[in-house]
N, C-alpha and C positions, 0 to 999 in steps of 0.2 A: 637547433632550430627552435628557438620560444614560439608560443601559440602565433601562428600567421597564416601564410599562405598555403593551401592543401589541407588545413585542419578547419574544416567549416564547422564543428560544433560549439555551441554557444557558450555564453555566459563571460564574466571577465574573467582575464587569466590572475594568478597570483603575481606579486611584484617579483620581478626577475631575481632580486637578492634574497628571497625567501627559499629560492631552490639553490642557490651557491652551494650548500653543503651538498647537495644532490650532485651537482657537477664535480663537485671535488672529489667525492667517493669514486664516480665512475672514472674519473681522469686517473686517479691515483692507480688502478689497476695497468692503465697503459704505462703511466711512468715506473711502477715498480715491474713492469715487463711481466705482469700475470697473464694480459693477454694484449695483442697488438691492436685490437678495436672494438667498440661495443656501441651499442645505441640503448637509448633511454626512453620510454614514452612513459608518463604518469597521468591518469587521467581521472575523470568522475564518468558518471552515465551520461552527463550532458556537455561535458567539456574536456578538453585536451589543456591539460596545465603544463606539461613540457614534452618536448619532442626533439631530440637531438643526437647527434653524432659523436664519437669521439676516438681520438686515435687513426689508425690505418687499416687497412684490410689485411695488411701483411707488415713484417717488420721491416721491410724495405721503405726507406725515406721518401721514394716518389709515389708510394701506393695511395691509393684513393681513399677517400674517408668514407666510413659507413655512412650510408643514407638511412636515415629513420623513416624515410618514405619505401624506398625500393630495395634495400638489400635484402638477399634472401639468406636465410639462415637454417643450417641443420638443425632442426630444434630438439633432437635426440628424444629423451624421455617426455618431453611435454607433447609427445606423439601419443602417450597414453592418456591425457586428459582433454586434449584437442580432439582427438579423432576417435579412439577406441571407447573412451568414457561418453564421449558426445553421442556416438553410435547407440550405445548399450542405454542410456537415458532415452533418448528417442523410442528405442524397442520397449522399453520399459513403459513409458509413457502411452503407448499404444497397444500394451498388451501382446506384444510378440515376444517378449523374454521375460521370464519369471526368475527374481534374483534367487529364489531358494530352491530351483533347478539343479538337481546334481549335476555336475560336469559329465559324468559317464553316460548322461541320457543324450548327450550329444557326440561323445567321443568314447564309444564303448571300451576303446582300448585303455582307457584310464582307470585301470583298477588294481586290485591286490590291495592287502592291508586294510585302512581306514579310507582308501579313496572313494568309496562310495559314498560318503560323509561329505567330501567337497562338493561346495554348490559355486554357484555363477556369484554368489556375494563375496565368497571366500577369495575368488580371484580378484575381484575390484578392491578389498580392503587388505590383500596380501595375509589373511590369515588360513590359506591353505594348507601350508604346511611344507609347499614345494622349497627347494633350494633357491638361493637368490641368483644363480648363474650356473649355465652349462655353456662351453665352447662349441655349441653345434656344429659349426663350420669344421671342426678337427674331427667329432665323433661321428658324422652323420654323411650319407652319401647323396642326399638330395634334401629339397625342403620338406617333401612327404616323410622322409625317414626321420629328419629332424623332429617333426610333431610326434611320430611313435616314440621316439627317443625320450621326450619329454614326458609322455604317457606311461612310461616304464619306469621311471626316476623313482626312486622312494622317497618316501614325505620326511621330513626331519623332524617334525612334531605333530601331535595329534591335531587334527583340523578344527579351528575355530577356537584354540585356545590363546595364541600369539601371533601378532603380527611380525613377518619379516619380509621386508621388500625383495620382490623378485621379478625380473622380467619374464620368467616362465609363465607368471600368472597372466600378463598381458599377451603373451603370443598365444597362449591357449584360449584366451577370452577373444582374440580376433579370428581364430579359426571358428569360435561358436557363432560370433556374430555372423560369420558368412554362411553357415549352414542354417541359422534361424533366420537370416534375411535373403539368401537365395542368389547371393551375389558375390564376387570377390570384395575384399576389404577395401581396396581404395575407390572402387565403384560405389559402395556402401557411404564411405565416407564425404565423396562427391554429392552422393544424393542427400545425405541425412545432417551433414555440418556445412561443406564448402558451398552448396548452393543456396539453401534457406539462409545463412547468416550474412551470403555476399562477400566470401573471402576470395578476392581476386587474384590473389598470387600463393596461393596453398596447393600444394600437391605432393605426393609421393616420386612423381616424375618429373624433374626438373629438364625441360627441352635443351638441347645443344645451344640453341639461340639466347635462351637466358640465363646459360651458365656464368658469363661474365658478371651477373649481379650478384653472383652467390660469394659468400665468406668463406674462404678455404677452411679446412681442418686436416689433420695429420692423423691418420690410422694405420697400423701395421707398417709403419715407414714411409708411406706413400701419402702424398699431398692429394686432397679429395675437393674438387671444385664442383659443387652440383651434383656429388654423388655421396651417397650415405656413408657416414663414418662408423656406423656400428656393424662390426664384423657378422654378427648374428643376421642383423636386417639385410645385410647385403647378400648372404647366403640364402636368404629366404626370397630373393630377388628385389630388393629395397622396399617390399611392402610388409608390414609386420604391425601387431599390435603394440609392441612396445616402442619401435623406434623407426624411423625412415621418411618423416614428414618434414617437409621445407616450408617456411611460411616468412613473413615480414611482420615488422612492428606493427602497423595498421591492421593487419589482418587479425592479428592476436588481440589487438585492443579490441576489435569486435567481438571475440569469442568470450573476453572478460566483461564485457558491457553485458552480453546475453546472460551469463551467470550472475552478474550485480543486479541485472535488471529481472531476478527470480523467473529467468526464461523467457523474456520479451524484449525484442529488439527493434527499433524503429517501429514501435507500435503493433508489431507481429509477434505472434506467439510462436516461439520454437519449442519449447518445453512449457509443461504447466509447472506452478509454482510450487504445486505438492513434490512433484518429481525432483525438482531442484532441491528442497527441504530434505526429502529423503536422500538424496545422494550426500548431501551435506551433514549428515548424521552418523556420528561414532557408533561402532556396538562396543559391548564390554569389553571384548578381548582384542580391538582394534587399535588400541594406543592412540597414537598421532592421526592412524590412516582413516581417511572418510573413503567412500567409495569412488576410486580413481584418483581423488585430490589428498594432499598430505596438509598437516596443521603444523604450527611452530612446537618444536621440543626444546622447552626452555629449562630442562634439568641437566644437560650435561656440561662440561667445563668450557667448551667453546660456545660462542654466542650462536643462536638460531639464524638461519638465513633469511628469516623473516625479521630479524632486528632482535634486540634484547628486552624490547617490553612491548610486542604486539598486541593489539586490540583483541578483545574476545571475537570469536567467529572469524579470525583471518585465517586463509587458506590458500594453498596453491603447490606448484611443483618446481623442480628444477631438472636440468638436462646436463648429461654428460658432457657435450661440447661446451658448456658454458652459459646455458640459456635458463631463464627463470622467468616465471610469471606468478604474481600473488594478488589477492583480493581482500580488502578489508569492508566487508557490507557495513559496520557500523559506521566508519568515517567516509563511506562512500568513495573510495580509492582504489585504484588499481594500479601496478606498476609492471611494466615490460622491460625486463633488463638481458638485453642478448649480447653475448660476447663469443671470440671464438678462442677460447682457453685452450681447445685443442688443437690449435696450430702451432706446430714448432715450440713447445714449451722453453721459456727461455730462465725459468726459476723451477726450484725443487718443490714438491707439495703444493701443486698448484691449486689442488682442492681446498687446502686449508687456507691458503691465500685468496681464493676467491670466495671461499666462506665468509671471511672477515668484511671483504669488500660489500659482499652482498648484504651483511648486517650493518654496516655503517650505512650505506644508501638507504636501507629500510629504515633507519633511525631517522634518517635526515627528512624522508617523505613524511614520515608520521609529525615530527617536529615542525615541517612546513605548512602540512595541509590542515587546516581548523577542520573540526568537528561540524557536519552539518546542524543546521539549527532546526532539529526534527526532535518532537517529543518522544523520549523512551530511548535516546542514543546514550550507550555507555560509555563511549569515549571520552 
């Protein structure tokens, strides 16, 4: 659906034909059987430029088309930026959390070697030295044992020297936020992110009555509809710092607008502009990583998921299940691109195929959306 009913934000939309390349990129993923269905929302601070569903929720010919308004998606690692980073930023804003505090202050079991040097900041920008992944459901007897298992895991490199993306960082950060905030993570996310940003359909727990709205995924040989795809998140009870959140495109668009708006949404301050700037500043060792967020890596042989020629300052994140959100402050544009790539894959190397589709879609958005007529814009 192009700008219309249910999308009240104002200003004139782009001519439909200027977004044809965006539609073609999203549709190509369906025709090439990379994913059965998708939704795309392209917007600015004050307007929605495109909101549309593509394909079907499953590979069955009679299955429903994904709704850009109501389909629930397992957003996987977007949990890291929407939920965990959101709570962390709010706590930093209010002085509840200090980024330079050692992890061991909150988790004394996180000890040995150079672990006393690992700080909260290093969990956020992935410079902690922890390995990328552990199959916690296989090596632990309970959620508490899983956290203990991470705490004794040796570091792979000296802390603060280089970034290596790791789910373990976000899992530990979720536990630290619980201690700092005095409540379970799902309660904190509701209090600090969902309620103040007015996210109507975002939660860790999809009620049975709403599961019919969820895009299915496949994990460990089972179809998941409204239950978390990530095995570690499932083992941790469906609520974890790295994965487990379900959301809709309109809710994610509100999160994007809050960050694009320097912490302000609908005239209400959610974060201070100073905290937003702080979280979007890389360190000397973090590479493409910001605090929670990621930025384009244009040095590899494959195109970046953010496009081949992203504007300066572009940032965002992707998720295992096939989700993505990215923001371009210079161009005043954001993109929500949600797919269920993880549902019964029909092609090999779906990650690489989806990466190219993401790049094509990002390039199409940049080509279609003009730079705002604002002094100082670099795009």
